[in-house]
C-alpha positions in Angstrom: 6.5 69.8 -59.8 9.5 68.1 -61.4 12.5 70.1 -62.5 12.8 71.2 -66.1 15.2 72.8 -68.5 13.9 76.2 -67.4 15.4 75.6 -63.9 18.9 75.5 -65.2 21.1 78.5 -64.3 21.8 81.0 -67.0 20.9 78.8 -69.9 21.5 80.9 -73.1 18.2 81.0 -74.8 15.9 83.0 -77.1 12.1 82.8 -77.3 12.4 79.5 -79.3 14.6 77.8 -76.7 18.3 77.1 -76.1 20.9 78.8 -78.4 24.3 77.4 -79.4 27.3 79.2 -80.9 29.1 75.9 -81.9 28.0 72.4 -82.8 29.8 70.9 -79.8 27.6 73.0 -77.4 24.4 71.5 -78.9 26.0 68.0 -78.7 27.0 68.5 -75.0 23.5 69.8 -74.3 21.8 66.8 -76.0 24.1 64.3 -74.3 23.1 65.6 -70.8 19.4 65.6 -71.7 19.7 62.1 -73.1 21.6 60.7 -70.1 19.0 62.2 -67.8 16.1 60.8 -69.9 17.8 57.4 -69.7 17.7 57.6 -65.9 21.4 57.8 -65.4 20.9 60.9 -63.3 18.0 63.1 -62.4 17.5 66.6 -63.7 17.8 67.9 -60.2 21.2 66.2 -59.8 22.3 67.7 -63.2 21.2 71.2 -62.2 23.2 70.8 -58.9 26.4 69.7 -60.8 26.0 72.5 -63.3 25.4 75.1 -60.6 28.5 73.8 -58.7 30.6 74.1 -61.8 29.5 77.6 -62.6 30.2 78.7 -59.0 33.6 77.0 -59.1 34.5 78.7 -62.4 33.5 82.1 -60.9 35.8 81.4 -57.9 38.6 80.7 -60.4 38.0 84.1 -62.0 35.6 83.4 -64.8 33.9 86.8 -65.5 30.6 85.0 -66.2 29.8 86.9 -69.4 27.9 84.0 -70.9 30.5 82.9 -73.4 31.8 80.1 -71.2 28.4 78.6 -70.2 28.8 75.5 -72.3 32.3 74.9 -71.1 30.8 74.8 -67.7 28.2 72.4 -69.0 30.9 70.1 -70.4 32.9 70.2 -67.2 29.7 69.4 -65.2 29.0 66.6 -67.6 32.4 65.1 -67.1 32.1 65.4 -63.3 28.7 63.7 -63.1 29.7 60.9 -65.4 32.8 60.3 -63.3 30.9 60.4 -60.0 28.2 58.1 -61.3 30.8 55.7 -62.8 29.4 56.1 -66.3 32.9 56.2 -67.7 36.2 55.1 -66.3 38.4 58.1 -65.6 41.2 56.6 -67.7 38.9 56.3 -70.7 37.7 59.9 -70.2 41.3 61.2 -70.1 42.3 59.1 -73.2 39.4 60.4 -75.2 40.1 64.0 -74.1 43.7 63.6 -75.3 42.5 62.2 -78.6 40.3 65.3 -79.1 43.2 67.5 -78.1 45.5 65.9 -80.7 42.7 66.1 -83.3 42.4 69.8 -82.7 46.2 70.3 -83.0 46.3 68.4 -86.3 43.3 70.1 -87.9 44.0 72.9 -90.3 42.6 76.3 -89.3 39.0 76.8 -90.4 38.3 73.1 -90.9 36.0 71.0 -88.6 37.8 69.0 -86.0 37.3 65.3 -86.5 38.5 62.6 -84.1 40.3 60.7 -86.8 42.7 63.7 -87.1 44.3 62.5 -83.8 45.7 59.5 -85.6 49.3 59.9 -86.7 48.7 59.0 -90.4 45.4 60.9 -90.7 
């Protein structure tokens, strides 16, 4: 039997399926599913990366209350993409900095958009 979404550790869900508190969580979820469906990594590999990330976070002191699950998902996604060579590390770091700047330049309560990282945005 092949691995499925039900094999993932601690996936926040209700009877209808996965639940997300923020749009970025759904986007990170969808990206991992899409990359796996495209054959860039297997679901078993993904589950192993996610499990490793959750264990590492717990060792760093994450109380594992469920509210950081998709942060672990995102960290695992970055790690598997780096290991598989799906994105150059320099590009990943550049993009993360763009999002950080966009966040810092976005008024409270407004959606963060990448163009807000640009100086004249």
